[in-house]
Steps between C-alpha positions, in 0.01 A plus 500: 500500500728639229418583142677291245529457126603195309596519137554213261633516152467187295597493134436868454164504676484645843266447793463734788339395825440767756373467852404767739480517868161403642393486858352190661166527671206312640129544511261344754226360279300355791463154648355186352277326752443130450237300682330166469182374664514131585159340511444195716352197334421135553471189291321185609428153372347180623668160478317173545188671363294183538552367849399150597364493851522125522267205471335316784184327615227740604469341845871562576424859600679825432803545275747732674804684358433359155655610174769757448437791272767766465451868438820669380531875557780741416457858618728801518726497806332664797159535333198385701252273327198287576447149365132415477319176419129542427214277609488295181182394326294427810609689812300489820546717805727242662668286226559462130316219324603231254210402276435145379586491128201287392249556778440874514407643837710252700791664674794434729616797705870581512752759615821618334782553748837668509715424805193405700293806407184462293531724195252728333473841342388728779569866414627403153240683292527224241211384286303250704655617826327378809358732758729598783286299742616168356696342782739323264575785262865566589737620226877464528659837576863508394792720396690445175863393515585575138507126428274198488279424800312167504177440687395134528131450570340187641135408540282350770199322350205424728341171393167403658435125519195533273698659213431380147801318349655670198721791406451845652668818378516873533646636178434866567747593776666823391836618636558875507803704605432862597772758557 
């Protein structure tokens, strides 16, 4: 690069600009390292929170594949999760129980099913989890797809012929998603 001078004279006043040769250079100041940790997560909700299992005469027998309650789950793509449904307010070792709403101590046994499998909360470590010996305590094991996954549950209600007419319910069934 060459040295140069520029001079200006304007109305008797002068300006002088001088530049000198300078050399170009570089300095390695180090690298910037960027990173991000993506944490897997899930969201879940229940639709049809109050599920009607039908109405029938007690002597008609069992009510099979009744109701349709949906559990909606969205989990991070590729992340394993477990969908658990606890034993409700009156679990036994073989079935859940619906209790008569006005005649305490009278029950109808029932199962919650997903695609033909009776659901429970085995290995879920949720509050009220059943022991691992419960034959019906199967959770749903799944892998997130990064979008909505819907699980539609049905119920089988076992109605003895000597059942007391009236309304039966189990209002304490908790749904838990573990990841």
